Gaussian input, Z-matrix of N, CA and C with variables (Angstrom, degrees):
# hf/3-21g

backbone

0 1
 N
 C     1     B1
 C     2     B2     1     A1
 N     3     B3     2     A2     1     D1
 C     4     B4     3     A3     2     D2
 C     5     B5     4     A4     3     D3
 N     6     B6     5     A5     4     D4
 C     7     B7     6     A6     5     D5
 C     8     B8     7     A7     6     D6
 N     9     B9     8     A8     7     D7
 C    10    B10     9     A9     8     D8
 C    11    B11    10    A10     9     D9
 N    12    B12    11    A11    10    D10
 C    13    B13    12    A12    11    D11
 C    14    B14    13    A13    12    D12
 N    15    B15    14    A14    13    D13
 C    16    B16    15    A15    14    D14
 C    17    B17    16    A16    15    D15
 N    18    B18    17    A17    16    D16
 C    19    B19    18    A18    17    D17
 C    20    B20    19    A19    18    D18
 N    21    B21    20    A20    19    D19
 C    22    B22    21    A21    20    D20
 C    23    B23    22    A22    21    D21
 N    24    B24    23    A23    22    D22
 C    25    B25    24    A24    23    D23
 C    26    B26    25    A25    24    D24
 N    27    B27    26    A26    25    D25
 C    28    B28    27    A27    26    D26
 C    29    B29    28    A28    27    D27
 N    30    B30    29    A29    28    D28
 C    31    B31    30    A30    29    D29
 C    32    B32    31    A31    30    D30
 N    33    B33    32    A32    31    D31
 C    34    B34    33    A33    32    D32
 C    35    B35    34    A34    33    D33
 N    36    B36    35    A35    34    D34
 C    37    B37    36    A36    35    D35
 C    38    B38    37    A37    36    D36
 N    39    B39    38    A38    37    D37
 C    40    B40    39    A39    38    D38
 C    41    B41    40    A40    39    D39
 N    42    B42    41    A41    40    D40
 C    43    B43    42    A42    41    D41
 C    44    B44    43    A43    42    D42
 N    45    B45    44    A44    43    D43
 C    46    B46    45    A45    44    D44
 C    47    B47    46    A46    45    D45
 N    48    B48    47    A47    46    D46
 C    49    B49    48    A48    47    D47
 C    50    B50    49    A49    48    D48
 N    51    B51    50    A50    49    D49
 C    52    B52    51    A51    50    D50
 C    53    B53    52    A52    51    D51
 N    54    B54    53    A53    52    D52
 C    55    B55    54    A54    53    D53
 C    56    B56    55    A55    54    D54
 N    57    B57    56    A56    55    D55
 C    58    B58    57    A57    56    D56
 C    59    B59    58    A58    57    D57
 N    60    B60    59    A59    58    D58
 C    61    B61    60    A60    59    D59
 C    62    B62    61    A61    60    D60
 N    63    B63    62    A62    61    D61
 C    64    B64    63    A63    62    D62
 C    65    B65    64    A64    63    D63
 N    66    B66    65    A65    64    D64
 C    67    B67    66    A66    65    D65
 C    68    B68    67    A67    66    D66
 N    69    B69    68    A68    67    D67
 C    70    B70    69    A69    68    D68
 C    71    B71    70    A70    69    D69
 N    72    B72    71    A71    70    D70
 C    73    B73    72    A72    71    D71
 C    74    B74    73    A73    72    D72
 N    75    B75    74    A74    73    D73
 C    76    B76    75    A75    74    D74
 C    77    B77    76    A76    75    D75
 N    78    B78    77    A77    76    D76
 C    79    B79    78    A78    77    D77
 C    80    B80    79    A79    78    D78
 N    81    B81    80    A80    79    D79
 C    82    B82    81    A81    80    D80
 C    83    B83    82    A82    81    D81
 N    84    B84    83    A83    82    D82
 C    85    B85    84    A84    83    D83
 C    86    B86    85    A85    84    D84
 N    87    B87    86    A86    85    D85
 C    88    B88    87    A87    86    D86
 C    89    B89    88    A88    87    D87
 N    90    B90    89    A89    88    D88
 C    91    B91    90    A90    89    D89
 C    92    B92    91    A91    90    D90
 N    93    B93    92    A92    91    D91
 C    94    B94    93    A93    92    D92
 C    95    B95    94    A94    93    D93
 N    96    B96    95    A95    94    D94
 C    97    B97    96    A96    95    D95
 C    98    B98    97    A97    96    D96
 N    99    B99    98    A98    97    D97
 C   100   B100    99    A99    98    D98
 C   101   B101   100   A100    99    D99
 N   102   B102   101   A101   100   D100
 C   103   B103   102   A102   101   D101
 C   104   B104   103   A103   102   D102
 N   105   B105   104   A104   103   D103
 C   106   B106   105   A105   104   D104
 C   107   B107   106   A106   105   D105
 N   108   B108   107   A107   106   D106
 C   109   B109   108   A108   107   D107
 C   110   B110   109   A109   108   D108
 N   111   B111   110   A110   109   D109
 C   112   B112   111   A111   110   D110
 C   113   B113   112   A112   111   D111
 N   114   B114   113   A113   112   D112
 C   115   B115   114   A114   113   D113
 C   116   B116   115   A115   114   D114
 N   117   B117   116   A116   115   D115
 C   118   B118   117   A117   116   D116
 C   119   B119   118   A118   117   D117
 N   120   B120   119   A119   118   D118
 C   121   B121   120   A120   119   D119
 C   122   B122   121   A121   120   D120
 N   123   B123   122   A122   121   D121
 C   124   B124   123   A123   122   D122
 C   125   B125   124   A124   123   D123
 N   126   B126   125   A125   124   D124
 C   127   B127   126   A126   125   D125
 C   128   B128   127   A127   126   D126
 N   129   B129   128   A128   127   D127
 C   130   B130   129   A129   128   D128
 C   131   B131   130   A130   129   D129
 N   132   B132   131   A131   130   D130
 C   133   B133   132   A132   131   D131
 C   134   B134   133   A133   132   D132
 N   135   B135   134   A134   133   D133
 C   136   B136   135   A135   134   D134
 C   137   B137   136   A136   135   D135
 N   138   B138   137   A137   136   D136
 C   139   B139   138   A138   137   D137
 C   140   B140   139   A139   138   D138
 N   141   B141   140   A140   139   D139
 C   142   B142   141   A141   140   D140
 C   143   B143   142   A142   141   D141
 N   144   B144   143   A143   142   D142
 C   145   B145   144   A144   143   D143
 C   146   B146   145   A145   144   D144
 N   147   B147   146   A146   145   D145
 C   148   B148   147   A147   146   D146
 C   149   B149   148   A148   147   D147
 N   150   B150   149   A149   148   D148
 C   151   B151   150   A150   149   D149
 C   152   B152   151   A151   150   D150
 N   153   B153   152   A152   151   D151
 C   154   B154   153   A153   152   D152
 C   155   B155   154   A154   153   D153
 N   156   B156   155   A155   154   D154
 C   157   B157   156   A156   155   D155
 C   158   B158   157   A157   156   D156
 N   159   B159   158   A158   157   D157
 C   160   B160   159   A159   158   D158
 C   161   B161   160   A160   159   D159
 N   162   B162   161   A161   160   D160
 C   163   B163   162   A162   161   D161
 C   164   B164   163   A163   162   D162
 N   165   B165   164   A164   163   D163
 C   166   B166   165   A165   164   D164
 C   167   B167   166   A166   165   D165
 N   168   B168   167   A167   166   D166
 C   169   B169   168   A168   167   D167
 C   170   B170   169   A169   168   D168
 N   171   B171   170   A170   169   D169
 C   172   B172   171   A171   170   D170
 C   173   B173   172   A172   171   D171
 N   174   B174   173   A173   172   D172
 C   175   B175   174   A174   173   D173
 C   176   B176   175   A175   174   D174
 N   177   B177   176   A176   175   D175
 C   178   B178   177   A177   176   D176
 C   179   B179   178   A178   177   D177
 N   180   B180   179   A179   178   D178
 C   181   B181   180   A180   179   D179
 C   182   B182   181   A181   180   D180
 N   183   B183   182   A182   181   D181
 C   184   B184   183   A183   182   D182
 C   185   B185   184   A184   183   D183
 N   186   B186   185   A185   184   D184
 C   187   B187   186   A186   185   D185
 C   188   B188   187   A187   186   D186
 N   189   B189   188   A188   187   D187
 C   190   B190   189   A189   188   D188
 C   191   B191   190   A190   189   D189
 N   192   B192   191   A191   190   D190
 C   193   B193   192   A192   191   D191
 C   194   B194   193   A193   192   D192
 N   195   B195   194   A194   193   D193
 C   196   B196   195   A195   194   D194
 C   197   B197   196   A196   195   D195
 N   198   B198   197   A197   196   D196
 C   199   B199   198   A198   197   D197
 C   200   B200   199   A199   198   D198
 N   201   B201   200   A200   199   D199
 C   202   B202   201   A201   200   D200
 C   203   B203   202   A202   201   D201
 N   204   B204   203   A203   202   D202
 C   205   B205   204   A204   203   D203
 C   206   B206   205   A205   204   D204
 N   207   B207   206   A206   205   D205
 C   208   B208   207   A207   206   D206
 C   209   B209   208   A208   207   D207
 N   210   B210   209   A209   208   D208
 C   211   B211   210   A210   209   D209
 C   212   B212   211   A211   210   D210
 N   213   B213   212   A212   211   D211
 C   214   B214   213   A213   212   D212
 C   215   B215   214   A214   213   D213
 N   216   B216   215   A215   214   D214
 C   217   B217   216   A216   215   D215
 C   218   B218   217   A217   216   D216
 N   219   B219   218   A218   217   D217
 C   220   B220   219   A219   218   D218
 C   221   B221   220   A220   219   D219
 N   222   B222   221   A221   220   D220
 C   223   B223   222   A222   221   D221
 C   224   B224   223   A223   222   D222
 N   225   B225   224   A224   223   D223
 C   226   B226   225   A225   224   D224
 C   227   B227   226   A226   225   D225
 N   228   B228   227   A227   226   D226
 C   229   B229   228   A228   227   D227
 C   230   B230   229   A229   228   D228
 N   231   B231   230   A230   229   D229
 C   232   B232   231   A231   230   D230
 C   233   B233   232   A232   231   D231
 N   234   B234   233   A233   232   D232
 C   235   B235   234   A234   233   D233
 C   236   B236   235   A235   234   D234
 N   237   B237   236   A236   235   D235
 C   238   B238   237   A237   236   D236
 C   239   B239   238   A238   237   D237
 N   240   B240   239   A239   238   D238
 C   241   B241   240   A240   239   D239
 C   242   B242   241   A241   240   D240
 N   243   B243   242   A242   241   D241
 C   244   B244   243   A243   242   D242
 C   245   B245   244   A244   243   D243
 N   246   B246   245   A245   244   D244
 C   247   B247   246   A246   245   D245
 C   248   B248   247   A247   246   D246
 N   249   B249   248   A248   247   D247
 C   250   B250   249   A249   248   D248
 C   251   B251   250   A250   249   D249
 N   252   B252   251   A251   250   D250
 C   253   B253   252   A252   251   D251
 C   254   B254   253   A253   252   D252
 N   255   B255   254   A254   253   D253
 C   256   B256   255   A255   254   D254
 C   257   B257   256   A256   255   D255
 N   258   B258   257   A257   256   D256
 C   259   B259   258   A258   257   D257
 C   260   B260   259   A259   258   D258
 N   261   B261   260   A260   259   D259
 C   262   B262   261   A261   260   D260
 C   263   B263   262   A262   261   D261
 N   264   B264   263   A263   262   D262
 C   265   B265   264   A264   263   D263
 C   266   B266   265   A265   264   D264
 N   267   B267   266   A266   265   D265
 C   268   B268   267   A267   266   D266
 C   269   B269   268   A268   267   D267
 N   270   B270   269   A269   268   D268
 C   271   B271   270   A270   269   D269
 C   272   B272   271   A271   270   D270
 N   273   B273   272   A272   271   D271
 C   274   B274   273   A273   272   D272
 C   275   B275   274   A274   273   D273
 N   276   B276   275   A275   274   D274
 C   277   B277   276   A276   275   D275
 C   278   B278   277   A277   276   D276
 N   279   B279   278   A278   277   D277
 C   280   B280   279   A279   278   D278
 C   281   B281   280   A280   279   D279

   B1=1.4440
   B2=1.5312
   B3=1.3162
   B4=1.4561
   B5=1.5217
   B6=1.3234
   B7=1.4612
   B8=1.5226
   B9=1.3187
   B10=1.4675
   B11=1.5159
   B12=1.2935
   B13=1.4582
   B14=1.5078
   B15=1.2931
   B16=1.4555
   B17=1.5280
   B18=1.3230
   B19=1.4671
   B20=1.5216
   B21=1.3178
   B22=1.4621
   B23=1.5303
   B24=1.3342
   B25=1.4568
   B26=1.5292
   B27=1.3211
   B28=1.4644
   B29=1.5213
   B30=1.3208
   B31=1.4516
   B32=1.5227
   B33=1.3085
   B34=1.4645
   B35=1.5218
   B36=1.3289
   B37=1.4592
   B38=1.5233
   B39=1.2788
   B40=1.4659
   B41=1.5286
   B42=1.3127
   B43=1.4670
   B44=1.5293
   B45=1.3135
   B46=1.4585
   B47=1.5177
   B48=1.3153
   B49=1.4627
   B50=1.5220
   B51=1.3197
   B52=1.4627
   B53=1.5236
   B54=1.3184
   B55=1.4600
   B56=1.5273
   B57=1.3295
   B58=1.4602
   B59=1.5271
   B60=1.3167
   B61=1.4633
   B62=1.5218
   B63=1.3296
   B64=1.4550
   B65=1.5271
   B66=1.3312
   B67=1.4588
   B68=1.5192
   B69=1.3017
   B70=1.4649
   B71=1.5178
   B72=1.3376
   B73=1.4566
   B74=1.5253
   B75=1.3260
   B76=1.4651
   B77=1.5207
   B78=1.3135
   B79=1.4622
   B80=1.5154
   B81=1.3148
   B82=1.4669
   B83=1.5234
   B84=1.3115
   B85=1.4585
   B86=1.5163
   B87=1.3092
   B88=1.4662
   B89=1.5221
   B90=1.3180
   B91=1.4525
   B92=1.5228
   B93=1.3281
   B94=1.4529
   B95=1.5243
   B96=1.3231
   B97=1.4522
   B98=1.5259
   B99=1.3308
   B100=1.4587
   B101=1.5208
   B102=1.3285
   B103=1.4641
   B104=1.5316
   B105=1.3306
   B106=1.4635
   B107=1.5321
   B108=1.3336
   B109=1.4634
   B110=1.5219
   B111=1.3240
   B112=1.4560
   B113=1.5221
   B114=1.3360
   B115=1.4632
   B116=1.5334
   B117=1.3313
   B118=1.4720
   B119=1.5303
   B120=1.3186
   B121=1.4652
   B122=1.5322
   B123=1.3305
   B124=1.4647
   B125=1.5274
   B126=1.3266
   B127=1.4733
   B128=1.5214
   B129=1.3270
   B130=1.4622
   B131=1.5299
   B132=1.3167
   B133=1.4621
   B134=1.5338
   B135=1.3263
   B136=1.4595
   B137=1.5268
   B138=1.3185
   B139=1.4649
   B140=1.5234
   B141=1.3261
   B142=1.4595
   B143=1.5277
   B144=1.3381
   B145=1.4565
   B146=1.5244
   B147=1.3327
   B148=1.4653
   B149=1.5220
   B150=1.3330
   B151=1.4687
   B152=1.5204
   B153=1.3359
   B154=1.4679
   B155=1.5294
   B156=1.3260
   B157=1.4658
   B158=1.5236
   B159=1.3319
   B160=1.4653
   B161=1.5294
   B162=1.3366
   B163=1.4739
   B164=1.5219
   B165=1.3341
   B166=1.4667
   B167=1.5278
   B168=1.3213
   B169=1.4554
   B170=1.5232
   B171=1.3298
   B172=1.4664
   B173=1.5206
   B174=1.3265
   B175=1.4658
   B176=1.5243
   B177=1.3230
   B178=1.4585
   B179=1.5301
   B180=1.3145
   B181=1.4643
   B182=1.5250
   B183=1.3345
   B184=1.4636
   B185=1.5222
   B186=1.3286
   B187=1.4652
   B188=1.5255
   B189=1.3345
   B190=1.4634
   B191=1.5258
   B192=1.3141
   B193=1.4574
   B194=1.5304
   B195=1.3292
   B196=1.4613
   B197=1.5296
   B198=1.3268
   B199=1.4680
   B200=1.5242
   B201=1.3249
   B202=1.4585
   B203=1.5312
   B204=1.3198
   B205=1.4583
   B206=1.5202
   B207=1.3312
   B208=1.4649
   B209=1.5182
   B210=1.3468
   B211=1.4623
   B212=1.5235
   B213=1.3186
   B214=1.4632
   B215=1.5179
   B216=1.3284
   B217=1.4628
   B218=1.5224
   B219=1.3345
   B220=1.4661
   B221=1.5302
   B222=1.3299
   B223=1.4669
   B224=1.5282
   B225=1.3318
   B226=1.4629
   B227=1.5278
   B228=1.3358
   B229=1.4621
   B230=1.5279
   B231=1.3230
   B232=1.4631
   B233=1.5206
   B234=1.3395
   B235=1.4605
   B236=1.5396
   B237=1.3196
   B238=1.4658
   B239=1.5214
   B240=1.3367
   B241=1.4618
   B242=1.5231
   B243=1.3270
   B244=1.4615
   B245=1.5174
   B246=1.3174
   B247=1.4609
   B248=1.5264
   B249=1.3262
   B250=1.4615
   B251=1.5206
   B252=1.3241
   B253=1.4568
   B254=1.5248
   B255=1.3246
   B256=1.4571
   B257=1.5192
   B258=1.3374
   B259=1.4619
   B260=1.5207
   B261=1.3150
   B262=1.4651
   B263=1.5282
   B264=1.3322
   B265=1.4656
   B266=1.5207
   B267=1.2983
   B268=1.4558
   B269=1.5182
   B270=1.3227
   B271=1.4549
   B272=1.5293
   B273=1.3245
   B274=1.4649
   B275=1.5276
   B276=1.3396
   B277=1.4583
   B278=1.5140
   B279=1.3037
   B280=1.4823
   B281=1.4650
   A1=110.82
   A2=116.88
   A3=120.42
   A4=110.95
   A5=116.94
   A6=121.13
   A7=112.85
   A8=118.64
   A9=120.56
   A10=111.58
   A11=117.58
   A12=120.21
   A13=110.68
   A14=116.21
   A15=120.79
   A16=108.25
   A17=117.89
   A18=119.72
   A19=113.25
   A20=117.57
   A21=120.87
   A22=111.97
   A23=118.24
   A24=119.50
   A25=111.19
   A26=117.66
   A27=120.75
   A28=112.58
   A29=118.27
   A30=120.68
   A31=112.69
   A32=117.99
   A33=120.61
   A34=113.13
   A35=118.52
   A36=116.98
   A37=110.92
   A38=115.86
   A39=120.63
   A40=110.38
   A41=115.93
   A42=119.19
   A43=110.95
   A44=115.27
   A45=120.73
   A46=109.87
   A47=115.42
   A48=120.88
   A49=108.04
   A50=116.35
   A51=121.73
   A52=108.70
   A53=115.60
   A54=120.86
   A55=109.16
   A56=116.05
   A57=121.57
   A58=110.30
   A59=115.67
   A60=119.65
   A61=109.93
   A62=113.94
   A63=121.02
   A64=107.19
   A65=116.10
   A66=120.97
   A67=109.83
   A68=114.64
   A69=118.79
   A70=108.38
   A71=115.78
   A72=122.29
   A73=106.36
   A74=115.41
   A75=119.87
   A76=109.41
   A77=116.27
   A78=121.53
   A79=113.02
   A80=117.13
   A81=120.77
   A82=110.73
   A83=114.79
   A84=121.18
   A85=109.85
   A86=115.90
   A87=121.31
   A88=106.96
   A89=116.27
   A90=121.19
   A91=109.94
   A92=116.03
   A93=122.53
   A94=107.67
   A95=116.60
   A96=121.94
   A97=111.10
   A98=115.98
   A99=121.51
   A100=109.51
   A101=116.52
   A102=120.57
   A103=108.85
   A104=119.30
   A105=121.07
   A106=111.29
   A107=115.98
   A108=122.74
   A109=109.01
   A110=115.73
   A111=120.53
   A112=108.44
   A113=117.76
   A114=119.79
   A115=111.98
   A116=117.28
   A117=121.02
   A118=110.17
   A119=117.13
   A120=121.08
   A121=110.85
   A122=116.81
   A123=120.47
   A124=111.28
   A125=115.89
   A126=119.62
   A127=110.40
   A128=117.28
   A129=120.78
   A130=110.90
   A131=118.63
   A132=121.98
   A133=112.33
   A134=116.65
   A135=120.70
   A136=111.68
   A137=115.99
   A138=121.34
   A139=111.35
   A140=117.33
   A141=120.58
   A142=113.21
   A143=118.13
   A144=122.02
   A145=108.92
   A146=116.71
   A147=120.73
   A148=111.19
   A149=115.91
   A150=120.61
   A151=110.91
   A152=117.20
   A153=120.73
   A154=110.57
   A155=116.08
   A156=120.13
   A157=110.69
   A158=116.37
   A159=120.27
   A160=111.17
   A161=117.15
   A162=120.91
   A163=109.65
   A164=116.53
   A165=120.90
   A166=110.63
   A167=116.43
   A168=121.04
   A169=111.54
   A170=117.37
   A171=120.86
   A172=111.15
   A173=116.70
   A174=120.21
   A175=110.40
   A176=115.94
   A177=120.75
   A178=110.31
   A179=117.37
   A180=122.32
   A181=111.13
   A182=116.80
   A183=120.32
   A184=112.14
   A185=116.79
   A186=119.90
   A187=112.52
   A188=117.22
   A189=120.29
   A190=111.07
   A191=114.36
   A192=121.15
   A193=106.33
   A194=119.17
   A195=120.37
   A196=113.66
   A197=117.47
   A198=119.98
   A199=110.67
   A200=116.14
   A201=120.90
   A202=110.28
   A203=116.25
   A204=121.07
   A205=110.76
   A206=117.13
   A207=120.94
   A208=111.05
   A209=117.34
   A210=120.91
   A211=110.90
   A212=117.22
   A213=121.25
   A214=110.83
   A215=117.08
   A216=121.06
   A217=110.63
   A218=116.89
   A219=120.92
   A220=111.12
   A221=118.08
   A222=121.55
   A223=110.40
   A224=117.16
   A225=120.11
   A226=110.99
   A227=117.40
   A228=120.40
   A229=111.06
   A230=116.77
   A231=120.99
   A232=110.00
   A233=115.96
   A234=120.45
   A235=110.34
   A236=117.03
   A237=120.63
   A238=110.33
   A239=117.24
   A240=120.78
   A241=112.76
   A242=118.86
   A243=120.80
   A244=111.16
   A245=117.73
   A246=121.81
   A247=112.39
   A248=117.39
   A249=121.78
   A250=109.40
   A251=115.79
   A252=120.41
   A253=107.94
   A254=116.25
   A255=121.06
   A256=108.77
   A257=115.38
   A258=120.40
   A259=108.90
   A260=116.31
   A261=119.94
   A262=111.54
   A263=118.47
   A264=120.64
   A265=111.11
   A266=116.94
   A267=120.34
   A268=110.06
   A269=117.21
   A270=122.37
   A271=110.73
   A272=118.38
   A273=121.48
   A274=111.01
   A275=117.57
   A276=121.90
   A277=111.12
   A278=117.57
   A279=120.46
   A280=108.82
   D1=-26.87
   D2=-179.66
   D3=-65.71
   D4=-30.72
   D5=-176.67
   D6=-76.00
   D7=-2.77
   D8=-178.09
   D9=-64.67
   D10=-51.44
   D11=-178.70
   D12=-135.64
   D13=140.03
   D14=177.86
   D15=-86.32
   D16=159.24
   D17=178.74
   D18=-61.49
   D19=-12.06
   D20=-177.49
   D21=-63.86
   D22=-24.22
   D23=179.83
   D24=-67.74
   D25=-12.38
   D26=178.48
   D27=-77.98
   D28=-5.02
   D29=-179.40
   D30=-76.41
   D31=-20.29
   D32=-176.17
   D33=-119.04
   D34=45.04
   D35=174.77
   D36=-75.94
   D37=176.86
   D38=-179.64
   D39=-67.09
   D40=150.48
   D41=176.61
   D42=-64.67
   D43=144.53
   D44=178.50
   D45=-129.19
   D46=157.46
   D47=177.18
   D48=-99.58
   D49=137.47
   D50=177.01
   D51=-102.62
   D52=147.25
   D53=178.89
   D54=-70.11
   D55=122.34
   D56=-178.09
   D57=-90.13
   D58=-49.99
   D59=177.84
   D60=-153.98
   D61=160.18
   D62=-178.81
   D63=-136.62
   D64=118.21
   D65=-177.80
   D66=-113.69
   D67=137.85
   D68=175.84
   D69=-92.46
   D70=121.78
   D71=178.44
   D72=-123.36
   D73=104.00
   D74=-176.47
   D75=66.53
   D76=-123.13
   D77=179.57
   D78=-98.13
   D79=6.93
   D80=-176.70
   D81=-122.33
   D82=165.48
   D83=176.56
   D84=-113.15
   D85=140.23
   D86=174.59
   D87=-110.81
   D88=120.02
   D89=-176.79
   D90=-105.71
   D91=138.64
   D92=176.67
   D93=-118.60
   D94=132.73
   D95=-176.74
   D96=-113.66
   D97=157.73
   D98=175.18
   D99=-81.20
   D100=172.16
   D101=174.57
   D102=-67.14
   D103=145.76
   D104=-179.96
   D105=-61.91
   D106=133.33
   D107=176.89
   D108=-141.13
   D109=151.86
   D110=174.37
   D111=-81.35
   D112=159.01
   D113=176.23
   D114=-57.75
   D115=-35.21
   D116=177.87
   D117=-60.99
   D118=-45.05
   D119=-179.74
   D120=-65.09
   D121=-36.73
   D122=178.04
   D123=-64.55
   D124=-42.59
   D125=179.34
   D126=-65.75
   D127=-42.55
   D128=-178.73
   D129=-66.48
   D130=-29.45
   D131=179.85
   D132=-85.19
   D133=-13.49
   D134=-177.07
   D135=-71.24
   D136=140.13
   D137=178.46
   D138=-86.33
   D139=-16.21
   D140=-177.09
   D141=-83.19
   D142=-9.80
   D143=179.25
   D144=-92.02
   D145=134.49
   D146=-177.78
   D147=-69.66
   D148=157.67
   D149=179.95
   D150=-65.23
   D151=-36.21
   D152=179.14
   D153=-62.77
   D154=-41.24
   D155=178.55
   D156=-66.32
   D157=-37.90
   D158=179.05
   D159=-66.38
   D160=-39.69
   D161=178.83
   D162=-63.58
   D163=-44.60
   D164=178.88
   D165=-62.75
   D166=-44.87
   D167=-179.72
   D168=-64.74
   D169=-38.85
   D170=178.71
   D171=-64.58
   D172=-42.77
   D173=178.44
   D174=-62.60
   D175=-41.67
   D176=179.01
   D177=-65.93
   D178=-41.76
   D179=-179.03
   D180=-66.26
   D181=-40.36
   D182=-179.50
   D183=-68.61
   D184=-25.92
   D185=-178.58
   D186=-82.73
   D187=-10.47
   D188=-178.53
   D189=-72.77
   D190=137.51
   D191=175.61
   D192=-130.12
   D193=106.65
   D194=-175.37
   D195=-61.12
   D196=-31.21
   D197=179.62
   D198=-70.93
   D199=-39.34
   D200=177.96
   D201=-67.93
   D202=-40.45
   D203=178.38
   D204=-62.44
   D205=-43.69
   D206=178.66
   D207=-63.75
   D208=-41.04
   D209=179.02
   D210=-63.74
   D211=-39.29
   D212=178.63
   D213=-64.98
   D214=-44.75
   D215=179.11
   D216=-63.51
   D217=-43.64
   D218=179.56
   D219=-62.33
   D220=-40.59
   D221=179.15
   D222=-64.06
   D223=-41.71
   D224=179.67
   D225=-68.27
   D226=-38.82
   D227=177.02
   D228=-65.39
   D229=-38.58
   D230=178.93
   D231=-62.95
   D232=-40.87
   D233=178.45
   D234=-63.95
   D235=-38.37
   D236=178.35
   D237=-66.95
   D238=-46.84
   D239=-176.59
   D240=-71.49
   D241=-19.71
   D242=174.87
   D243=-68.98
   D244=-22.81
   D245=-179.85
   D246=-91.86
   D247=0.82
   D248=-177.58
   D249=-110.54
   D250=135.30
   D251=176.10
   D252=-85.53
   D253=123.47
   D254=-177.64
   D255=-107.23
   D256=121.78
   D257=177.23
   D258=-93.28
   D259=173.34
   D260=-178.28
   D261=-65.40
   D262=-33.45
   D263=179.34
   D264=-69.37
   D265=-37.79
   D266=177.97
   D267=-69.31
   D268=-39.72
   D269=-179.34
   D270=-61.57
   D271=-33.21
   D272=179.09
   D273=-66.67
   D274=-31.07
   D275=-179.52
   D276=-80.02
   D277=-21.82
   D278=-178.06
   D279=-82.95

């Protein structure tokens, strides 16, 4: 099951907002968030990451094809499910 997807698919998740600041106003908190960014964009904008690491990461990111990755995962899952006997009760849960 580990061979289904490599950790590289984690480079293109959906953008998320990070908490910028939190102010207490009376009995409530007011939260301010940053603009949504992907983890890849955060790493590329970081000053603590070396240029060599950024070049390697950019090359890896540019080579990613989400459609190809999905097709590879689907093919591996199909191979796994071909070895499993599916009964009618199991099929209802799927």
